[in-house]
Structure formats: structure tokens, C-alpha cells
C-alpha angles and dihedrals in degrees: 000000000000135000133195119253129187137187138215091267093061098256119136135189142165123249139165116290088232087073118063120230114254117259127221116231124212121255091261093050136075132217115252123189117203119204112226117231129206128229088266091064095248126116113271100224092181092062123081120255120250115238120206137168122235133177115272095232 
């Protein structure tokens, strides 16, 4: 029910599989956090956010 995550500084930890591990964006990218929505069209605050990397331009 857990998986191991790590970051760019060499730290690692375990967390629930329902939450994705954070990703590290390149120097020319920015973090973007996408709010998950339910079938009813409202934000699903109980779900984990989706992190993606996008160009800084």
C-alpha cells in the first residue's frame, strides 16, 4: 500500500500509493499542479493533485 519516493536532493520516503511521488522539473521548466475533478464537475479535494512539468515560456 506504500511506495518509495525520492527527490533531487537525495532524500527518500515512503507514502501511500494513492499519492504520486513528486517529479523534478528541468531548469527550463515549471511545476504545474492540476486539480482533479469528479464526475459531478466539482473539484475532488480528497484526490491527490497531478504534478506535471511545462516549459517556462
